[in-house]
Kinemage of the C-alpha trace (Angstrom):
@kinemage 1
@onewidth
@group {chain A} dominant
@subgroup {mainchain}
@vectorlist {calphas} color= white
{ca unk a 1} P 48.490 12.432 -32.465
{ca unk a 2} L 45.283 11.541 -34.302
{ca unk a 3} L 44.978 8.313 -32.300
{ca unk a 4} L 45.467 10.224 -29.066
{ca unk a 5} L 42.754 12.723 -30.045
{ca unk a 6} L 40.393 9.869 -30.900
{ca unk a 7} L 40.982 8.273 -27.504
{ca unk a 8} L 40.278 11.575 -25.777
{ca unk a 9} L 37.063 12.010 -27.736
{ca unk a 10} L 36.033 8.451 -26.907
{ca unk a 11} L 36.713 9.065 -23.243
{ca unk a 12} L 34.738 12.313 -23.290
{ca unk a 13} L 31.883 10.618 -25.150
{ca unk a 14} L 31.850 7.727 -22.692
{ca unk a 15} L 31.840 10.135 -19.740
{ca unk a 16} L 29.012 12.212 -21.192
{ca unk a 17} L 27.046 9.040 -22.016
{ca unk a 18} L 27.517 7.766 -18.475
{ca unk a 19} L 26.380 11.110 -17.057
{ca unk a 20} L 23.372 11.068 -19.380
{ca unk a 21} L 22.465 7.564 -18.218
{ca unk a 22} L 22.683 8.651 -14.586
{ca unk a 23} L 20.526 11.691 -15.290
{ca unk a 24} L 18.052 9.574 -17.236
{ca unk a 25} L 17.968 7.056 -14.395
{ca unk a 26} L 17.107 9.814 -11.938
{ca unk a 27} L 14.301 11.069 -14.155
{ca unk a 28} L 13.192 7.495 -14.769
{ca unk a 29} L 12.811 6.800 -11.048
{ca unk a 30} L 10.698 9.908 -10.609
{ca unk a 31} L 8.646 8.872 -13.633
{ca unk a 32} L 8.074 5.423 -12.140
{ca unk a 33} L 6.823 6.999 -8.914
{ca unk a 34} L 4.431 9.227 -10.825
{ca unk a 35} L 3.149 6.335 -12.958
{ca unk a 36} L 2.517 4.214 -9.860
{ca unk a 37} L 0.501 7.043 -8.341
{ca unk a 38} L -1.467 7.311 -11.586
{ca unk a 39} L -2.078 3.537 -11.488
{ca unk a 40} L -3.286 3.839 -7.895
{ca unk a 41} L -5.616 6.640 -8.957
{ca unk a 42} L -6.937 4.537 -11.837
{ca unk a 43} L -7.581 1.660 -9.418
{ca unk a 44} L -9.591 4.022 -7.250
{ca unk a 45} L -11.385 5.224 -10.367
{ca unk a 46} L -12.235 1.642 -11.390
{ca unk a 47} L -13.719 1.091 -7.933
{ca unk a 48} L -15.797 4.287 -7.984
{ca unk a 49} L -16.920 3.600 -11.550
{ca unk a 50} L -17.944 0.053 -10.648
{ca unk a 51} L -19.983 1.118 -7.622
{ca unk a 52} L -21.571 3.991 -9.554
{ca unk a 53} L -22.415 1.689 -12.450
{ca unk a 54} L -23.985 -0.836 -10.077
{ca unk a 55} L -26.121 1.898 -8.489
{ca unk a 56} L -27.161 3.163 -11.923
{ca unk a 57} L -28.143 -0.359 -12.970
{ca unk a 58} L -30.207 -1.064 -9.848
{ca unk a 59} L -31.910 2.340 -9.527
{ca unk a 60} L -33.658 4.872 -11.784
{ca unk a 61} L -30.801 7.333 -11.276
{ca unk a 62} L -28.527 8.297 -14.184
{ca unk a 63} L -24.795 7.638 -13.949
{ca unk a 64} L -23.892 11.215 -12.963
{ca unk a 65} L -26.288 11.228 -10.018
{ca unk a 66} L -25.111 7.771 -8.962
{ca unk a 67} L -21.516 8.935 -9.182
{ca unk a 68} L -22.183 11.983 -6.995
{ca unk a 69} L -23.992 9.897 -4.373
{ca unk a 70} L -21.135 7.395 -4.232
{ca unk a 71} L -18.469 10.108 -3.979
{ca unk a 72} L -20.235 12.053 -1.229
{ca unk a 73} L -20.933 8.870 0.710
{ca unk a 74} L -17.281 7.858 0.517
{ca unk a 75} L -16.139 11.317 1.619
{ca unk a 76} L -18.483 11.313 4.612
{ca unk a 77} L -17.542 7.774 5.669
{ca unk a 78} L -13.841 8.508 5.160
{ca unk a 79} L -14.036 11.735 7.152
{ca unk a 80} L -15.830 10.030 10.039
{ca unk a 81} L -13.266 7.217 9.979
{ca unk a 82} L -10.328 9.620 10.103
{ca unk a 83} L -11.979 11.565 12.939
{ca unk a 84} L -12.602 8.376 14.939
{ca unk a 85} L -9.089 7.034 14.475
{ca unk a 86} L -7.578 10.433 15.273
{ca unk a 87} L -9.605 10.843 18.454
{ca unk a 88} L -8.758 7.324 19.583
{ca unk a 89} L -5.081 7.909 18.905
{ca unk a 90} L -5.063 11.177 20.861
{ca unk a 91} L -6.835 9.588 23.811
{ca unk a 92} L -4.509 6.629 23.774
{ca unk a 93} L -1.423 8.837 23.516
{ca unk a 94} L -1.944 10.142 27.051
{ca unk a 95} L -2.364 6.645 28.427
{ca unk a 96} L 0.727 5.457 26.593
{ca unk a 97} L 2.710 8.355 28.030
{ca unk a 98} L 1.771 7.458 31.606
{ca unk a 99} L 2.433 3.767 30.944
{ca unk a 100} L 5.837 4.626 29.473
{ca unk a 101} L 6.693 6.729 32.550
{ca unk a 102} L 5.715 3.841 34.816
{ca unk a 103} L 7.866 1.483 32.770
{ca unk a 104} L 10.857 3.829 33.093
{ca unk a 105} L 10.406 4.078 36.859
{ca unk a 106} L 10.155 0.310 37.140
{ca unk a 107} L 13.317 -0.148 35.084
{ca unk a 108} L 15.146 2.386 37.292
{ca unk a 109} L 14.126 0.506 40.418
{ca unk a 110} L 15.357 -2.751 38.938
{ca unk a 111} L 18.715 -1.173 38.066
{ca unk a 112} L 19.094 0.105 41.616
{ca unk a 113} L 18.469 -3.392 42.930
{ca unk a 114} L 21.460 -4.744 41.006
{ca unk a 115} L 23.741 -1.936 42.220
{ca unk a 116} L 23.474 0.592 39.389
{ca unk a 117} L 22.702 3.990 40.902
{ca unk a 118} L 21.335 7.096 39.208
{ca unk a 119} L 24.702 8.813 39.682
{ca unk a 120} L 26.594 6.067 37.878
{ca unk a 121} L 24.079 6.148 35.047
{ca unk a 122} L 24.631 9.876 34.596
{ca unk a 123} L 28.404 9.455 34.663
{ca unk a 124} L 28.285 6.604 32.141
{ca unk a 125} L 25.915 8.079 29.609
{ca unk a 126} L 26.594 11.828 30.073
{ca unk a 127} L 23.057 12.834 29.049
{ca unk a 128} L 23.926 16.488 28.436
{ca unk a 129} L 26.619 15.539 25.958
{ca unk a 130} L 24.292 13.035 24.298
{ca unk a 131} L 21.583 15.664 23.944
{ca unk a 132} L 24.063 18.153 22.504
{ca unk a 133} L 25.452 15.644 19.990
{ca unk a 134} L 22.112 14.251 18.915
{ca unk a 135} L 20.119 17.459 18.840
{ca unk a 136} L 20.990 18.226 15.243
{ca unk a 137} L 20.280 14.653 14.184
{ca unk a 138} L 16.896 14.738 15.890
{ca unk a 139} L 16.008 18.011 14.153
{ca unk a 140} L 16.976 16.623 10.760
{ca unk a 141} L 14.932 13.514 11.458
{ca unk a 142} L 11.932 15.651 12.379
{ca unk a 143} L 12.222 17.669 9.167
{ca unk a 144} L 12.564 14.476 7.147
{ca unk a 145} L 9.457 13.067 8.808
{ca unk a 146} L 7.512 16.229 8.025
{ca unk a 147} L 8.582 16.001 4.381
{ca unk a 148} L 7.442 12.366 4.291
{ca unk a 149} L 4.057 13.287 5.736
{ca unk a 150} L 3.733 16.099 3.201
{ca unk a 151} L 4.612 13.708 0.388
{ca unk a 152} L 2.056 11.176 1.599
{ca unk a 153} L -0.677 13.835 1.740
{ca unk a 154} L 0.220 15.014 -1.773
{ca unk a 155} L 0.161 11.426 -3.084
{ca unk a 156} L -3.251 10.878 -1.466
{ca unk a 157} L -4.661 13.958 -3.204
{ca unk a 158} L -3.191 12.852 -6.553
{ca unk a 159} L -4.762 9.397 -6.203
{ca unk a 160} L -8.094 10.912 -5.135
{ca unk a 161} L -8.441 13.386 -7.984
{ca unk a 162} L -7.101 11.048 -10.680
{ca unk a 163} L -9.610 8.424 -9.578
{ca unk a 164} L -12.516 10.873 -9.415
{ca unk a 165} L -11.798 12.348 -12.848
{ca unk a 166} L -11.329 8.884 -14.398
{ca unk a 167} L -14.579 7.609 -12.895
{ca unk a 168} L -16.582 10.687 -13.877
{ca unk a 169} L -15.908 10.371 -17.624
{ca unk a 170} L -14.401 6.914 -18.241
{ca unk a 171} L -15.420 6.845 -21.908
{ca unk a 172} L -13.513 10.075 -22.580
{ca unk a 173} L -10.186 8.534 -21.537
{ca unk a 174} L -10.994 5.175 -23.122
{ca unk a 175} L -11.700 6.859 -26.453
{ca unk a 176} L -8.532 8.927 -26.150
{ca unk a 177} L -6.411 5.796 -25.661
{ca unk a 178} L -8.050 4.039 -28.608
{ca unk a 179} L -7.372 7.064 -30.836
{ca unk a 180} L -3.645 6.368 -30.396
{ca unk a 181} L -4.005 2.851 -31.837
{ca unk a 182} L -4.002 2.209 -35.616
{ca unk a 183} L -7.483 1.770 -37.066
{ca unk a 184} L -7.206 -1.971 -37.900
{ca unk a 185} L -6.209 -2.777 -34.290
{ca unk a 186} L -8.668 -0.621 -32.379
{ca unk a 187} L -11.191 -3.401 -31.861
{ca unk a 188} L -8.512 -5.601 -30.325
{ca unk a 189} L -7.302 -2.693 -28.172
{ca unk a 190} L -10.869 -2.193 -26.942
{ca unk a 191} L -10.991 -5.889 -25.956
{ca unk a 192} L -7.726 -5.532 -24.052
{ca unk a 193} L -8.993 -2.449 -22.188
{ca unk a 194} L -12.217 -4.257 -21.296
{ca unk a 195} L -10.276 -7.262 -20.001
{ca unk a 196} L -7.999 -4.988 -17.979
{ca unk a 197} L -11.047 -3.334 -16.422
{ca unk a 198} L -12.599 -6.716 -15.561
{ca unk a 199} L -9.357 -8.083 -14.096
{ca unk a 200} L -8.669 -4.997 -11.989
{ca unk a 201} L -12.303 -4.876 -10.849
{ca unk a 202} L -12.081 -8.521 -9.790
{ca unk a 203} L -8.865 -7.891 -7.911
{ca unk a 204} L -10.363 -4.888 -6.107
{ca unk a 205} L -13.523 -6.800 -5.132
{ca unk a 206} L -11.463 -9.677 -3.782
{ca unk a 207} L -9.190 -7.378 -1.804
{ca unk a 208} L -12.133 -5.481 -0.307
{ca unk a 209} L -13.810 -8.704 0.791
{ca unk a 210} L -10.595 -9.964 2.381
{ca unk a 211} L -10.007 -6.597 4.064
{ca unk a 212} L -13.504 -6.502 5.553
{ca unk a 213} L -13.376 -10.056 6.908
{ca unk a 214} L -9.869 -9.681 8.321
{ca unk a 215} L -10.783 -6.370 9.970
{ca unk a 216} L -13.860 -7.801 11.674
{ca unk a 217} L -12.082 -10.964 12.860
{ca unk a 218} L -9.097 -8.957 14.118
{ca unk a 219} L -11.303 -6.583 16.115
{ca unk a 220} L -13.196 -9.473 17.706
{ca unk a 221} L -10.062 -11.496 18.486
{ca unk a 222} L -8.111 -8.602 20.003
{ca unk a 223} L -11.151 -7.537 22.012
{ca unk a 224} L -11.416 -11.022 23.516
{ca unk a 225} L -7.691 -10.989 24.350
{ca unk a 226} L -8.031 -7.623 26.080
{ca unk a 227} L -5.681 -5.722 23.767
{ca unk a 228} L -6.277 -1.941 23.823
{ca unk a 229} L -7.964 -0.290 20.819
{ca unk a 230} L -9.219 -3.508 19.172
{ca unk a 231} L -11.418 -1.663 16.657
{ca unk a 232} L -8.623 0.711 15.654
{ca unk a 233} L -6.197 -2.194 15.217
{ca unk a 234} L -8.870 -4.048 13.248
{ca unk a 235} L -9.266 -1.125 10.857
{ca unk a 236} L -5.487 -0.921 10.490
{ca unk a 237} L -5.291 -4.670 9.795
{ca unk a 238} L -8.046 -4.332 7.195
{ca unk a 239} L -6.222 -1.496 5.429
{ca unk a 240} L -2.884 -3.354 5.434
{ca unk a 241} L -4.568 -6.471 4.026
{ca unk a 242} L -4.665 -4.494 0.770
{ca unk a 243} L -0.980 -5.453 0.487
{ca unk a 244} L -0.858 -9.217 -0.164
{ca unk a 245} L 1.689 -11.344 1.744
{ca unk a 246} L 3.408 -8.500 3.633
{ca unk a 247} L 0.371 -6.565 4.880
{ca unk a 248} L -0.595 -9.020 7.674
{ca unk a 249} L 2.987 -8.985 8.986
{ca unk a 250} L 2.932 -5.184 9.232
{ca unk a 251} L -0.482 -5.261 10.921
{ca unk a 252} L 0.768 -7.632 13.642
{ca unk a 253} L 3.506 -5.250 14.841
{ca unk a 254} L 1.309 -2.579 16.506
{ca unk a 255} L -0.878 -5.333 17.934
{ca unk a 256} L 2.098 -6.870 19.723
{ca unk a 257} L 3.328 -3.462 20.894
{ca unk a 258} L 0.002 -2.641 22.533
{ca unk a 259} L -0.247 -6.180 23.903
{ca unk a 260} L 2.938 -5.483 25.889
{ca unk a 261} L 0.910 -3.088 28.029
{ca unk a 262} L -1.308 -5.996 29.049
{ca unk a 263} L 1.339 -8.649 29.647
{ca unk a 264} L 3.934 -10.901 28.067
{ca unk a 265} L 1.457 -13.758 27.811
{ca unk a 266} L -0.886 -11.541 25.820
{ca unk a 267} L 1.852 -10.918 23.248
{ca unk a 268} L 2.190 -14.677 22.750
{ca unk a 269} L -1.588 -14.994 22.403
{ca unk a 270} L -1.609 -12.201 19.808
{ca unk a 271} L 1.100 -13.958 17.776
{ca unk a 272} L -0.837 -17.246 17.907
{ca unk a 273} L -4.035 -15.412 16.971
{ca unk a 274} L -2.396 -13.818 13.919
{ca unk a 275} L -1.007 -17.182 12.783
{ca unk a 276} L -4.464 -18.721 13.133
{ca unk a 277} L -6.052 -15.794 11.303
{ca unk a 278} L -3.596 -16.200 8.428
{ca unk a 279} L -4.507 -19.873 8.234
{ca unk a 280} L -8.198 -18.995 8.136
{ca unk a 281} L -7.589 -16.400 5.450
{ca unk a 282} L -5.481 -18.757 3.344
{ca unk a 283} L -7.687 -21.842 3.577
{ca unk a 284} L -11.173 -20.422 4.133
{ca unk a 285} L -11.527 -16.740 3.226
{ca unk a 286} L -9.443 -16.795 0.049
{ca unk a 287} L -11.170 -19.886 -1.451
{ca unk a 288} L -14.536 -18.278 -0.706
{ca unk a 289} L -13.699 -15.178 -2.724
{ca unk a 290} L -11.793 -16.899 -5.540
{ca unk a 291} L -14.808 -16.475 -7.809
{ca unk a 292} L -14.357 -12.711 -7.520
{ca unk a 293} L -10.644 -12.237 -7.012
{ca unk a 294} L -8.153 -12.762 -9.796
{ca unk a 295} L -5.767 -15.657 -9.376
{ca unk a 296} L -2.158 -14.443 -9.202
{ca unk a 297} L 0.863 -16.761 -8.881
{ca unk a 298} L 2.153 -16.174 -5.300
{ca unk a 299} L 5.824 -16.414 -6.288
{ca unk a 300} L 5.369 -13.853 -9.057
{ca unk a 301} L 3.523 -11.496 -6.715
{ca unk a 302} L 6.157 -11.759 -3.968
{ca unk a 303} L 8.982 -11.249 -6.477
{ca unk a 304} L 7.247 -8.159 -7.843
{ca unk a 305} L 6.739 -6.788 -4.337
{ca unk a 306} L 10.377 -7.292 -3.419
{ca unk a 307} L 11.601 -5.734 -6.665
{ca unk a 308} L 9.234 -2.771 -6.542
{ca unk a 309} L 9.954 -2.237 -2.855
{ca unk a 310} L 13.691 -2.205 -3.531
{ca unk a 311} L 13.430 0.151 -6.492
{ca unk a 312} L 10.553 2.453 -5.525
{ca unk a 313} L 9.753 1.879 -1.853
{ca unk a 314} L 6.485 1.494 0.027
{ca unk a 315} L 4.366 2.656 -2.913
{ca unk a 316} L 5.982 -0.013 -5.067
{ca unk a 317} L 5.081 -2.750 -2.577
{ca unk a 318} L 1.481 -1.556 -2.422
{ca unk a 319} L 1.056 -1.352 -6.180
{ca unk a 320} L 3.012 -4.493 -7.114
{ca unk a 321} L -0.010 -6.822 -7.150
{ca unk a 322} L -2.266 -4.688 -9.422
{ca unk a 323} L 0.748 -4.042 -11.641
{ca unk a 324} L 1.191 -7.806 -11.967
{ca unk a 325} L -2.493 -8.035 -12.949
{ca unk a 326} L -1.974 -5.491 -15.732
{ca unk a 327} L 1.203 -7.162 -16.998
{ca unk a 328} L -0.335 -10.639 -17.000
{ca unk a 329} L -3.386 -9.477 -18.982
{ca unk a 330} L -1.174 -7.782 -21.561
{ca unk a 331} L 1.130 -10.812 -21.842
{ca unk a 332} L -1.750 -13.253 -22.152
{ca unk a 333} L -3.683 -11.299 -24.760
{ca unk a 334} L -1.001 -9.516 -26.798
{ca unk a 335} L 1.860 -12.016 -26.627
{ca unk a 336} L 0.548 -15.516 -25.902
{ca unk a 337} L -2.660 -15.185 -27.906
{ca unk a 338} L -1.796 -12.674 -30.650
{ca unk a 339} L 1.936 -13.238 -31.092
{ca unk a 340} L 2.206 -16.970 -30.393
{ca unk a 341} L -1.230 -17.840 -31.745
{ca unk a 342} L -2.367 -19.760 -28.656
{ca unk a 343} L -6.200 -19.757 -28.617
{ca unk a 344} L -6.196 -20.478 -24.859
{ca unk a 345} L -3.807 -17.916 -23.339
{ca unk a 346} L -5.220 -18.369 -19.842
{ca unk a 347} L -7.456 -16.264 -17.628
{ca unk a 348} L -6.729 -14.542 -14.350
{ca unk a 349} L -10.241 -15.140 -13.065
{ca unk a 350} L -11.666 -18.513 -12.142
{ca unk a 351} L -15.149 -17.770 -13.441
């Protein structure tokens, strides 16, 4: 009887432990999402702080005035950019609608030529039944899309305000972190924080340079090929270049879709252009900015992107590279140098 009671207790304990692990895993995933958003905000804060510090250094303005000028300039430029892209998208939407209607009419004519009439199409597909069956699914998809857009807007505001607060009083948060470290190790912790700031600043500068060059080259190339909205696609390509390795692939998709409106040959030219642009970026642009951008092992970066994308999603893919920067700095300084005693733990920058 005692043995049976013990087995029951063990089973109950194991079940409760398993439930606790599942609950903890759910909370953990939400925590990871929040921490990635905080990291994105800190990256934005590092950028704003760096630009504000540069303006303070090269002008008679104090840091607060420099910070306000930088923030207002970014807000104005960002607002104008959103307005331009939105207006272009709205204008293009009407053209795409008419082009889609023409494509449907052309496809219908081709079906009639091979003996498929409109009556047979209706009998085969039963559109009313399809609409009835898929109406609920479409509504759920619309609601899900609206929730995703709401989540993206919320994440953008979190990143914006975390970055602005961090850049406004960086020493406040730096001092707060150091207060959590034992007194004998605070100097070393300050060195680690400084190295993290330098590494992340270098990564941001390198990404911005790559984004600008890729955006300009994409706009020029697509304009020469006659693809609609070359400037808009160039801006999109520049933004997606923020994501190493996978960003250029995502940027090529809308380019090929719009190239279909011009012709099949244009799609092939766009693919060739993107391959050539990637070669230029890999063998010309990247070596030019190596003195600014941190050097990350490509295999490690891709592995981190795949893992973070699988676990977290799109945000994980976007933040995988800067997360690798943070991890590598901590491993080099705290483990290789301090723990293993290696005086040359390595450096992410080439300078």
